[in-house]
C-alpha positions, 0 to 999 in steps of 0.5 A: 312508527316512531313517536317523533315521526310526522303523519303523511297527508293521506293519513290526515285525509283519512283521519278527517273523513267522517267530518268531511262526509257530514259537511258534504251531506249538509251541503247537498241537502241545502242544494236539494232544498233550493232546487225547483223541479216543476211538475209539468203534467200539472201545469197549464202552459196556455195560461202560463204563456198568456200571463207572461206575454199579457203585459207586453201586449197591453203596452203594445196596444194602441190607444185608439183600440176599438172598444169591442177589442178591448171588451174581448181582451178583458173577457178573455182575461177573465176566462183565463184568470178564473180560479187561477192563482199561479203559473208553476205547479209543484204537484197535481191538484187534490181530487174534488171531494165527493159530496155525501149529501146530494145538492137536491137536499143540501141546497134548496136553491138548486132544486129543479122544482121551485120552492113552494111559497108559504100559503096565506091562511086567513085568520078570520072567517070569511062568512058567518051565519046564525045557527039558532037552537043548535043543540050544544051536545058533544056526543051529537053530529049535526053538520055535514057537507054533501058532494053536491055542495049543499050543507045540512045542519040540524037546529033543534027539531029542524034540518036546514039545507044551505046551498053553497053555490047560490047561498039559498037556504031551505027547510028539509024537515021539522020533526015533532017534539015527541020524536025530536030533537034531531041528533045526527045528519049524514049525506049519502055519497051521491049528494042527493039522499040524506039520513036523519037520526032522531032522539027517539031512535028512528032514522029517516031517509030523505030525497033532498031533490024532491023534499020527500021522505023515502022510508024510516028505519026502526028497531036499530037502537033503543035511544037516540042515534048520535052517529052515522056514516055511509058505505055505498048502500050500507048506512051504519048507525051508532046508538046510545047503548053502544050498539052499531048497526049496518043497515042495507037501505035497499031491502025491507029487513034492513039490519044486516050486521051488528058490531059489539064492543062499546058499552057506552054511547057511540059518538063517532063513526067513520068508514075508510075511503076503501070501505073495508074498515070502520072506525068507531069512538065512544063515551067509554074512551074506546076506539074500535076498528072493524073489518068489513070482511070479518062482518057476520050476518045478524043471525050469526051474532055480533061481529067482533072488532079487529082492534080495540084502542084503549089509549084515550082517557076521555070520550072519543068523537073526533075520527078522521081517515088519512086521504093520502096514506092507507090505514092511517087514522087520526082520533081526538079525545075529549076534555079529560084527554085533549090528545090527537093520536095517530094509529096504524089500523093494520097493526093497531099500533099508536104512531104518535100522540100530541097534547093539544091542551084542550078538548078535541071535538072534530078532525078533518084532513086536507084533501090538497096538502099534508095537513090536519085541522082540529076543532076544540072546546075549552078554553080557547074554542079555536080551530088549529091547523097542523102540519103532518107529520111534524104536527107543527102548528100552522095557524090558530083560528079564533072567533067562536065563543063556545066549543066548536063541536062540529066541522064539515069540509066542502067537496073541493076540500078548500073551505071548512064550516064550523058550528059551535054552541054559540049558535053561529056557523062560520066558514073558513078558507083554511085549506087553500085552493087545490093545485089542479082544477076541480074535476066535474062532480060525478053523476049521482048514482041512484042504484043504492036507493033504487028500491027505497021508493017502494019500501015504506 
């Protein structure tokens, strides 16, 4: 091509081709952005039709339209407009997210079962009785409430019975000064018979219905009997020298088994509800768990313990088996320990320990709720109600002016009686009313005592 020649139109077009392509691409991209392509599968045509024609219908509605039609139209509009924001939709709605936590746990209001209102706990005792001459001794057990709703309390050398049904008080027995004072009392499960431990190591069995002494058990211990508990026809007693004895009250040779483990005074004894395990606490700061199936006869020597629990650093008198969880035992330590501990008696493991800040004298589980009541000594002399298992304090009951050494629970599980060194007996409505009506009291089973009347 000559240098002076002029390029043709075709060659000009070809030389401008790259710029033209860029222009066309930009124009097409703007057109695509401005174009609306609705997603018909995500659209609600009924709602769209309603919204487009509703304004016209309202204008055409006569002024004399009936109120019922107007109310219906308004209700229809509310239904259509519920959770609606637009007519056209570009894309489908995102799926509803799955809840990781069910509504039953995330929102208490949605529970099918109504939330239980918080129970009112009276802060003062509903009744106070005098308890003169009560022995102020941490190691004794001088108060018990029987299944026939009769409270037994030992005041000095005398055992009194207070009938909670009618409020009448009667004297069961007064012990002579050589044998007294009374160091422990314990009702049998039938609610008619009661055992009385004495300072001279004797144990008396009484029929409360006739105020008659049935028999006296001797040879179990060398000194005072401070702790007792029943397991059907077996009366288990603990002595000052650490010896624990099982007494079969049906036979003349009543000592059938002994337990060896404590080397100081036994001040707490409690059989589990199943009657298979016995817990004992002593002044040696020890707690022992004994298994009934491992018990050997007295001729084969003392029975060895199943578990020895050594975590307390003071005397252990307070023992309480949990009524709603098998193999759960609560124990309380004295003034040098001040702790409530929870044990798995199957494995012997300590599940929890709570420092209460004061001497723990007695423990009681609620029969109606998952709650635990503890009574204390110095310095507040209070009763403390705990929520289990969080161990949050629900209430602190004050009124006693001396350490609250003894507690007993009514047969229905609602009322607690407490006795202290201030010589008062107080009654607290601390556990509330049971959710179901109280069942009729079981008939007295006299079989464990069938042969007692013939044994002297």
